[in-house]
C-alpha positions as CSV (number, residue, x, y, z in Angstrom):
1,X,96.5,-5.4,31.0
2,X,95.0,-3.7,34.1
3,X,94.3,-0.6,32.1
4,X,92.6,-2.8,29.4
5,X,90.3,-4.4,32.0
6,X,89.3,-1.0,33.4
7,X,88.6,0.2,29.9
8,X,86.4,-2.9,29.1
9,X,84.5,-2.5,32.4
10,X,83.8,1.1,31.7
11,X,82.6,0.3,28.2
12,X,80.3,-2.4,29.6
13,X,78.9,0.0,32.2
14,X,78.2,2.6,29.5
15,X,76.4,-0.1,27.4
16,X,74.3,-1.2,30.4
17,X,73.4,2.4,31.1
18,X,72.4,2.9,27.4
19,X,70.4,-0.3,27.5
20,X,68.6,0.8,30.7
21,X,67.9,4.1,29.1
22,X,66.5,2.4,26.0
23,X,64.3,0.2,28.2
24,X,63.0,3.2,30.1
25,X,62.4,5.1,26.9
26,X,60.6,2.0,25.4
27,X,58.4,1.7,28.6
28,X,57.6,5.3,28.5
29,X,56.7,5.0,24.8
30,X,54.5,2.0,25.5
31,X,52.7,3.8,28.3
32,X,52.1,6.8,26.0
33,X,50.7,4.4,23.4
34,X,48.5,2.7,25.9
35,X,47.3,6.0,27.2
36,X,46.5,7.1,23.6
37,X,44.7,3.9,22.9
38,X,42.7,4.2,26.1
39,X,41.7,7.8,25.2
40,X,40.7,6.7,21.7
41,X,38.6,3.8,23.1
42,X,36.9,6.2,25.5
43,X,36.1,8.6,22.8
44,X,34.5,5.9,20.6
45,X,32.6,4.5,23.6
46,X,31.4,8.0,24.5
47,X,30.3,8.6,20.9
48,X,28.3,5.3,20.8
49,X,26.7,5.9,24.1
50,X,25.7,9.4,23.1
51,X,23.8,8.0,20.1
52,X,22.1,5.0,21.8
53,X,18.4,5.8,22.0
54,X,16.7,5.4,25.3
55,X,13.4,4.5,23.7
56,X,12.5,2.2,20.7
57,X,13.3,3.9,17.4
58,X,9.7,3.7,16.3
59,X,6.8,4.3,18.6
60,X,4.2,1.5,18.9
61,X,1.4,3.8,17.7
62,X,3.2,4.7,14.4
63,X,0.9,4.5,11.4
64,X,2.4,6.9,8.8
65,X,5.5,5.4,7.1
66,X,8.2,6.1,4.6
67,X,7.8,3.8,1.6
68,X,10.5,1.1,1.8
69,X,13.0,1.2,-1.1
70,X,12.2,-2.4,-2.0
71,X,8.6,-1.3,-2.8
72,X,9.4,2.2,-4.1
73,X,11.7,1.1,-6.9
74,X,8.9,-0.6,-8.8
75,X,7.2,2.7,-9.5
76,X,8.5,5.7,-7.5
77,X,6.0,8.1,-9.0
78,X,3.2,6.1,-7.4
79,X,4.3,7.2,-3.9
80,X,5.3,10.9,-4.3
81,X,3.0,13.9,-4.4
82,X,2.6,15.9,-7.6
83,X,0.7,18.9,-6.3
84,X,0.6,19.3,-2.5
85,X,2.5,18.3,0.6
86,X,0.6,17.1,3.7
87,X,2.6,16.4,6.9
88,X,6.3,16.5,7.4
89,X,7.8,14.0,4.9
90,X,7.5,16.2,1.9
91,X,7.1,19.6,3.6
92,X,9.1,22.4,2.0
93,X,9.8,20.6,-1.3
94,X,10.4,23.2,-4.0
95,X,8.0,21.7,-6.5
96,X,5.1,21.8,-4.0
97,X,5.4,25.4,-2.8
98,X,2.6,26.8,-5.1
99,X,0.0,25.0,-2.9
100,X,1.2,26.6,0.3
101,X,-0.5,29.9,-0.6
102,X,-3.8,28.0,-1.4
103,X,-3.6,26.3,1.9
104,X,-3.4,29.6,3.8
105,X,-6.3,31.0,1.6
106,X,-8.4,28.0,2.6
107,X,-7.6,28.6,6.2
108,X,-8.7,32.3,5.7
109,X,-12.0,31.0,4.1
110,X,-12.7,28.7,7.1
111,X,-11.9,31.4,9.8
112,X,-13.8,34.0,7.8
113,X,-17.1,32.1,8.1
114,X,-16.6,31.9,11.9
115,X,-19.0,28.9,12.2
116,X,-18.5,28.5,16.0
117,X,-17.3,30.4,19.0
118,X,-14.3,28.0,19.0
119,X,-13.3,28.9,15.4
120,X,-10.4,31.1,16.2
121,X,-6.8,30.5,15.2
122,X,-5.7,30.8,18.8
123,X,-8.1,28.1,19.9
124,X,-7.2,25.7,17.0
125,X,-3.5,26.1,17.6
126,X,-3.9,25.5,21.4
127,X,-6.0,22.4,20.7
128,X,-3.4,20.8,18.4
129,X,-0.5,21.9,20.6
130,X,-2.0,19.8,23.4
131,X,-1.7,16.6,21.3
132,X,1.7,17.4,19.7
133,X,3.5,14.4,21.1
134,X,0.8,12.0,20.0
135,X,1.0,13.5,16.5
136,X,4.8,13.1,16.4
137,X,4.5,9.5,17.6
138,X,2.2,8.7,14.6
139,X,5.2,9.1,12.3
140,X,7.6,6.2,12.1
141,X,10.7,8.5,12.1
142,X,11.7,11.3,14.3
143,X,10.5,14.6,12.9
144,X,13.3,17.2,13.1
145,X,11.0,20.3,13.4
146,X,10.6,22.8,16.2
147,X,7.4,22.6,18.2
148,X,6.1,25.9,16.7
149,X,6.7,24.8,13.1
150,X,5.3,21.3,13.6
151,X,2.0,22.6,15.2
152,X,1.7,25.3,12.5
153,X,2.0,22.6,9.8
154,X,-0.6,20.4,11.5
155,X,-3.1,23.3,11.8
156,X,-2.7,24.6,8.3
157,X,-2.7,21.2,6.6
158,X,-5.6,19.9,8.7
159,X,-7.8,22.9,8.1
160,X,-7.1,22.7,4.4
161,X,-8.3,19.0,4.3
162,X,-11.6,19.6,6.1
163,X,-12.3,22.7,4.0
164,X,-11.7,20.7,0.8
165,X,-14.1,18.0,2.0
166,X,-16.8,20.6,2.9
167,X,-16.4,22.4,-0.4
168,X,-16.5,19.1,-2.4
169,X,-19.8,18.1,-0.5
170,X,-21.1,21.6,-1.2
171,X,-21.7,22.1,2.5
172,X,-19.9,25.5,2.2
173,X,-19.8,27.7,-0.9
174,X,-17.1,27.4,-3.5
175,X,-15.3,30.5,-4.7
176,X,-15.7,31.0,-8.4
177,X,-11.9,31.5,-8.9
178,X,-10.9,28.5,-6.8
179,X,-8.3,26.7,-8.9
180,X,-8.9,23.3,-7.2
181,X,-12.5,23.0,-8.3
182,X,-12.4,24.9,-11.6
183,X,-9.1,23.7,-13.1
184,X,-9.6,20.4,-14.7
185,X,-6.5,18.5,-13.7
186,X,-6.0,19.8,-10.1
187,X,-8.8,17.8,-8.4
188,X,-7.5,14.6,-9.9
189,X,-4.0,15.3,-8.7
190,X,-5.2,16.5,-5.3
191,X,-7.2,13.3,-4.7
192,X,-4.1,11.2,-5.6
193,X,-1.8,13.2,-3.3
194,X,-4.2,13.0,-0.3
195,X,-4.2,9.2,-0.2
196,X,-0.4,8.8,-0.4
197,X,1.0,7.0,2.6
198,X,3.8,9.5,3.0
199,X,1.4,12.4,2.7
200,X,-0.8,11.8,5.7
201,X,-1.9,13.6,8.9
202,X,-2.9,11.8,12.0
203,X,-6.7,11.3,12.0
204,X,-6.9,12.8,15.5
205,X,-5.7,16.2,14.1
206,X,-8.3,16.3,11.3
207,X,-11.1,15.1,13.5
208,X,-10.2,17.7,16.2
209,X,-10.2,20.6,13.8
210,X,-13.4,19.4,12.1
211,X,-15.4,19.3,15.4
212,X,-14.0,22.7,16.5
213,X,-15.2,24.2,13.1
214,X,-18.5,22.4,12.7
215,X,-21.6,24.6,12.8
216,X,-23.7,23.5,15.7
217,X,-27.0,24.7,14.2
218,X,-26.7,22.4,11.1
219,X,-27.5,18.9,12.3
220,X,-27.9,17.7,8.7
221,X,-24.1,18.2,8.2
222,X,-22.3,15.0,7.4
223,X,-19.8,13.4,9.7
224,X,-16.1,13.7,8.8
225,X,-15.7,10.0,8.1
226,X,-18.5,10.1,5.5
227,X,-17.2,13.2,3.9
228,X,-13.8,11.6,3.5
229,X,-15.2,8.4,2.1
230,X,-17.4,10.2,-0.4
231,X,-14.4,12.4,-1.5
232,X,-12.4,9.3,-2.4
233,X,-15.3,7.3,-3.9
234,X,-14.0,7.8,-7.5
235,X,-10.3,7.0,-6.9
236,X,-11.2,4.1,-4.6
237,X,-12.3,1.9,-7.6
238,X,-15.8,3.5,-7.6
239,X,-16.9,1.3,-4.7
240,X,-20.1,2.4,-2.9
241,X,-18.8,4.2,0.2
242,X,-19.1,2.7,3.7
243,X,-18.3,4.5,6.8
244,X,-20.3,2.7,9.4
245,X,-17.9,-0.1,10.4
246,X,-16.6,0.3,13.9
247,X,-12.9,0.3,13.0
248,X,-10.2,2.6,14.4
249,X,-9.3,5.3,11.9
250,X,-5.7,6.4,11.7
251,X,-5.5,8.6,8.6
252,X,-7.1,9.2,5.2
253,X,-5.5,6.1,3.5
254,X,-6.7,4.0,6.4
255,X,-10.2,5.5,5.7
256,X,-10.1,4.2,2.2
257,X,-8.9,0.7,3.3
258,X,-11.5,0.4,6.0
259,X,-14.2,1.4,3.4
260,X,-13.0,-1.3,0.9
261,X,-12.9,-4.1,3.5
262,X,-16.1,-3.0,5.3
263,X,-18.5,-5.6,3.9
264,X,-15.9,-8.3,3.1
265,X,-16.5,-11.3,5.3
266,X,-13.3,-12.0,7.2
267,X,-12.8,-15.6,6.2
268,X,-10.2,-17.9,7.8
269,X,-6.8,-16.8,6.6
270,X,-3.7,-18.9,6.0
271,X,0.0,-18.2,5.8
272,X,0.4,-20.8,3.0
273,X,-1.2,-20.3,-0.4
274,X,-0.6,-21.2,-4.0
275,X,-1.0,-19.0,-7.1
276,X,-3.8,-19.9,-9.5
277,X,-3.6,-20.2,-13.3
278,X,-4.4,-17.3,-15.6
279,X,-7.7,-16.5,-17.1
280,X,-6.7,-18.1,-20.4
281,X,-5.5,-21.3,-18.7
282,X,-8.7,-21.6,-16.6
283,X,-10.9,-21.1,-19.6
284,X,-9.2,-24.1,-21.2
285,X,-10.0,-26.1,-18.1
286,X,-13.7,-25.2,-18.3
287,X,-13.8,-22.5,-15.7
288,X,-16.5,-19.9,-16.3
289,X,-16.2,-16.2,-15.2
290,X,-19.2,-14.2,-14.2
291,X,-19.6,-10.6,-13.0
292,X,-21.4,-10.0,-9.7
293,X,-23.4,-7.0,-10.7
294,X,-25.1,-6.8,-7.3
295,X,-21.8,-6.2,-5.4
296,X,-20.5,-2.8,-6.5
297,X,-19.9,-2.2,-2.8
298,X,-17.7,-5.2,-2.2
299,X,-15.0,-5.8,-4.8
300,X,-13.1,-8.2,-2.5
301,X,-15.9,-10.8,-2.4
302,X,-14.6,-13.2,-5.1
303,X,-16.1,-16.7,-5.0
304,X,-15.6,-20.0,-6.8
305,X,-18.2,-22.8,-6.9
306,X,-18.8,-25.6,-9.3
307,X,-16.4,-24.3,-11.9
308,X,-17.8,-20.8,-11.8
309,X,-15.7,-17.9,-10.6
310,X,-17.8,-14.8,-9.7
311,X,-15.9,-11.5,-9.4
312,X,-17.4,-8.2,-8.4
313,X,-16.8,-5.4,-10.9
314,X,-13.9,-3.0,-10.2
315,X,-13.4,0.4,-11.9
316,X,-9.8,1.1,-12.8
317,X,-8.9,4.8,-13.2
318,X,-5.7,6.6,-13.9
319,X,-4.6,6.7,-10.3
320,X,-5.5,3.1,-9.6
321,X,-1.9,1.8,-9.6
322,X,-0.9,4.5,-7.1
323,X,-3.7,3.7,-4.8
324,X,-3.1,-0.1,-5.0
325,X,0.6,0.3,-4.3
326,X,0.1,2.7,-1.3
327,X,-2.5,0.4,0.2
328,X,-0.2,-2.6,-0.2
329,X,2.7,-0.7,1.3
330,X,0.5,0.4,4.2
331,X,-0.4,-3.2,4.9
332,X,3.2,-4.2,4.7
333,X,4.5,-1.5,7.0
334,X,1.9,-1.3,9.8
335,X,2.4,-4.2,12.2
336,X,-1.1,-3.8,13.6
337,X,-2.6,-5.0,10.3
338,X,-2.8,-8.8,10.5
339,X,-5.0,-9.7,7.5
340,X,-3.5,-8.3,4.2
341,X,-6.9,-8.0,2.4
342,X,-5.8,-5.6,-0.3
343,X,-2.5,-7.5,-0.9
344,X,-4.4,-10.7,-1.2
345,X,-6.8,-9.2,-3.7
346,X,-3.8,-8.0,-5.7
347,X,-2.4,-11.6,-5.7
348,X,-5.6,-13.0,-7.2
349,X,-5.8,-10.3,-9.9
350,X,-2.1,-10.7,-10.7
351,X,-2.5,-14.5,-11.0
352,X,-5.5,-14.1,-13.3
353,X,-4.0,-11.5,-15.6
354,X,-0.7,-12.6,-17.2
355,X,-1.2,-11.0,-20.7
356,X,-3.3,-8.4,-22.4
357,X,-5.6,-11.3,-23.6
358,X,-6.5,-12.1,-20.0
359,X,-7.2,-8.4,-19.3
360,X,-9.3,-8.1,-22.5
361,X,-11.5,-11.0,-21.5
362,X,-12.2,-9.5,-18.0
363,X,-12.9,-6.1,-19.7
364,X,-15.4,-7.8,-22.1
365,X,-17.1,-9.5,-19.2
366,X,-17.3,-6.1,-17.5
367,X,-15.5,-7.4,-14.5
368,X,-13.0,-4.7,-15.1
369,X,-14.5,-1.3,-16.0
370,X,-11.9,1.0,-17.4
371,X,-10.9,3.5,-20.1
372,X,-7.3,2.2,-20.1
373,X,-6.1,-0.2,-22.7
374,X,-5.9,-3.9,-22.1
375,X,-2.1,-3.6,-22.3
376,X,-2.1,-1.0,-19.5
377,X,-4.3,-3.2,-17.3
378,X,-2.0,-6.1,-17.8
379,X,1.0,-4.0,-16.9
380,X,-0.8,-2.6,-13.8
381,X,-1.5,-6.0,-12.2
382,X,1.7,-7.8,-13.2
383,X,4.2,-7.7,-10.3
384,X,1.9,-5.4,-8.3
385,X,2.6,-7.3,-5.1
386,X,6.3,-8.1,-5.8
387,X,8.7,-8.1,-2.8
388,X,5.8,-8.3,-0.3
389,X,5.0,-10.9,2.3
390,X,1.4,-12.0,2.5
391,X,1.5,-13.3,6.0
392,X,-2.3,-14.0,6.2
393,X,-3.8,-14.7,2.8
394,X,-7.6,-14.2,2.5
395,X,-8.2,-16.4,-0.5
396,X,-6.5,-19.6,0.5
397,X,-9.6,-21.8,0.3
398,X,-10.5,-20.2,-3.1
399,X,-7.1,-20.9,-4.6
400,X,-7.1,-24.4,-3.3
401,X,-10.5,-25.2,-4.9
402,X,-9.5,-23.5,-8.2
403,X,-6.3,-25.4,-8.5
404,X,-8.0,-28.7,-7.7
405,X,-10.6,-28.0,-10.4
406,X,-7.9,-27.0,-12.9
407,X,-5.9,-30.2,-12.3
408,X,-8.9,-32.5,-12.9
409,X,-8.4,-33.8,-16.5
410,X,-12.1,-34.6,-16.9
411,X,-13.0,-30.9,-16.8
412,X,-10.4,-30.2,-19.6
413,X,-11.9,-33.0,-21.7
414,X,-15.4,-31.7,-21.3
415,X,-14.2,-28.3,-22.4
416,X,-12.6,-29.8,-25.5
417,X,-15.8,-31.7,-26.4
418,X,-17.9,-28.6,-26.0
419,X,-15.6,-26.4,-27.9
420,X,-14.7,-28.7,-30.8
421,X,-17.9,-30.8,-31.2
422,X,-20.8,-29.0,-29.5
423,X,-20.0,-25.4,-30.3
424,X,-22.6,-25.1,-33.2
425,X,-25.3,-27.2,-34.8
426,X,-23.2,-28.3,-37.7
427,X,-20.5,-29.7,-35.3
428,X,-23.2,-31.6,-33.4
429,X,-24.7,-33.0,-36.7
430,X,-21.2,-34.0,-37.9
431,X,-20.5,-35.8,-34.6
432,X,-23.9,-37.6,-34.7
433,X,-23.4,-38.7,-38.3
434,X,-19.9,-40.0,-37.5
435,X,-21.3,-41.9,-34.5
436,X,-24.1,-43.4,-36.6
437,X,-21.6,-44.5,-39.3
438,X,-19.4,-46.0,-36.7
439,X,-22.3,-47.8,-35.1
440,X,-23.6,-49.2,-38.4
441,X,-20.0,-50.3,-39.3
442,X,-19.7,-52.1,-36.0
443,X,-23.1,-53.8,-36.5
444,X,-22.3,-54.9,-40.0
445,X,-19.0,-56.3,-38.9
446,X,-20.7,-58.1,-36.1
447,X,-23.4,-59.5,-38.4
448,X,-20.8,-60.8,-40.8
449,X,-18.9,-62.6,-38.1
450,X,-22.1,-64.2,-36.8
451,X,-23.1,-65.3,-40.3
452,X,-19.7,-66.8,-40.9
453,X,-19.7,-68.9,-37.7
């Protein structure tokens, strides 16, 4: 029995030692696991901290934006260049490389004229290099380009733009083999590419290069702003150009917008508004439409008074949808734009034009001047402002008055009477005869009753 007790005690001791070893091993394993977890956490924290920006992701002075996908998907072709890249967003794209050689040739033409003592490549590069950070801040996203490459792009693209403007205005001679001016389709494509929101240079760059290359002995030379406005007169709905309004200029698309809203009276805006009926529906309610032929310079000045809507004429060319969509996208992206004038205008035209019949009526009235078909015009304006927010609507009072007039039944009855009974002399004669017969019948009945009693 004693031997058995000793054996049991030894076994228990061995088991205790094994259990202790297991506990130690388990603790060591837990510590190793905790250490691995801590290291993993530290790696993740370090990765996050390394990517946290110290400054806001978009500088406050940003004015050149990527088109948001929610707007791009309606018509992507309206936002991308077909011929030339300006600025960093489309720089280096394969389909646009042909124009890079023409850009450099235009730079050679500018430098070759040597208009001022400051017109040297070294001077121009130094001038733009001094404002490099401002230029980078004008773009909403970080531009991943070296300083040398970025400044080179600004100089070449900026000199190309001002040389195009001067050649277009015939302030400098055009070369006979210049493809931009003597190839039918290229100027149309160039104008469209130069107003795209993603294809812009900061205005400060273009303005700086312009003044450093302007001939001092030609006081009759036009200002840069006027040259730009005249260059875009055709694509900008053929509105009479205005460049005298004291508005800050940010880029070429902003030049177009400022010109379009230059004479438009800034009426009280509202965040709440209601759509109005279409042209066809308003005609049934007795609304008349007139063209304001004296306002080719102010397409936004739409009025409604005493049942008459007066709309200034607007010329719709092939690039009109692209310009509309880029202007609307610009108003949606730039937080400094409070009043969405162009978006508000698109809302009105979209409400009025539901079908090709509506478009055809406005074309016949010469409110819309175009070579496009009525179906194309209807497609252009339908859903033009979809997925936008019109924070401050310019036509709130107008839409309120139009809807009040439309909902008044008396106006609809008047329209029916004029259309069905007073549209021609025979209708008037028939109505008068019917009223006379009805009157005589009533008098005869009345006379019979009086005679009876």
